[in-house]
N, C-alpha and C positions, 0 to 999 in steps of 0.2 A: 909686419904680416912678412909669413913668407910665401914665395908667388904663387905655391901650389893652395895657400887659402885666398890668395890676392883671384885669382881666378876663380875658382868657386864662388865667391863674392859677388865677382862681375858676371856671373854666370847667373845668380837670384836674381840680383839687380839689372840686368837687359830683359830678363822675365818678367818682372814685373813690373817694370817700366812701365806700361801703361795706368797702374794701379798708384805706384810711386809720385810720378810727377801729374798726376788728376787729369789725365787724358780720359780716364773712366768714370763715367757717375757714379755718386755715392751710394745710390740704392744699387747698381748690374755689378759692383764687386764680387758680389755672391756669387754671380751668374759668370763673370768671367772667370776667375778661379776654379769655378765646376770644369769649364772648357779647357781650362788648360790642364786640371787634372784627368781630362782624358787622351791630350794625345801626349804620341810616342818623341819621347826629345831626345838627344844625344847631351850626357852629363860628361863633364869635365873628365877626360881617361874613354872616353868614348863608349860610354855603357847607354844602352837603347832603355832607356824604361819611362813609366808614365809616372809624375810626381803624382805624394797623395792630396788629397782635400786638403790635411791637418797637416804635411809640411810648409803648405803654401801658403796659410795660413800664421803661422807659427815665424815662420821668414818674413813677412807683411807687420808681423807685429813686432819684429826683432829690430827690422829696419827703422821704426816707427818711432822705436827704444830708443836703440842706441846707432841708428847714422846706418854707413857703408860697414865700417867694420862689424857690429854686429851679422854680417850675415856672413861671415868669414865661423871654419870651425873652432868650437872653444880649446883652446888644450885641457890636459888632462891634470886634475889636480894633483893625484899621485904620482906626474911621472918621476923618471928617474929614480924612484923607491920603492923595491920588493914589495909584492903582493902577495903575504902571505897566508896561508892557512890554518886556524889555529890550532893547536896539538889534538886538542879531542878529535875534531873530523879526520885529521891523517890517522889515529889509531882504529878510527870505527873503522875508515876506510882497508885499513891493512887485515883487520878481525875478517872483514866482509871477503875478500878476497882469498884469505886464510880459508874459509869456508866451501868457497864456490870452489877452489881446488881441492879439497877433502870431496864433495860430493860429483867434482865433472871426475875424478879417476875412481871412485866406484862406478860411477856409472859404462864408464870406458871399460872398467876392469869387469864388470859383470855381463857386458856386453859382448870382450871378448873370451870368456870362460863361455858363457850359453854359447855361442859362434861354434868355438870349439868342442866342448860336450856334447852337442846335440840335446842336451837338458829341457826342462823347463823352468822358466824364472823362481819359480816358486823353490824349486829344491835347492835352490844357491843359498851360502848365509848371508846375511846381511851385511857384515863388514867383509873387506877383503882378506886373503892371507897372505900377508907379506913372503913373498918370492924364497927369500933365504929359508924360512920354518914350511915351503910349503914339500911336504913330501908323496904328493898322491900324481903331481906333473899336471895338477890340471891345467897351471899359467904356463906351461910347460919348461918349467926347471926341472932338474935331474933330481 
């Protein structure tokens, strides 16, 4: 067990020791856990927070099932393996990005044209005219 994991397991063991070592009556365990969940605690690493009631129950059950080692964090099963995204998701993301870029450019162009011309938005064409073919000077090209 790594030192960081051991510190975390010790933290949970210290926090739950009255329950783990039968210092709290079985009928009072729920009340004890509720009280703990309402206290601000300094977690390993210096973070000040309140542990949730479900976390306290889970840690208690883990200890009962697997002992001290069960209180440490579990290592990811896919550690040291690339987490890949399916190709169809990548293709959809690229498609959506292209659509977003098109509409963003269209609205930007329309906004610039409206500000420069002072005309009403309804008078503008639906699609922007490419700067190379713009002979009217709307986009500021000669």
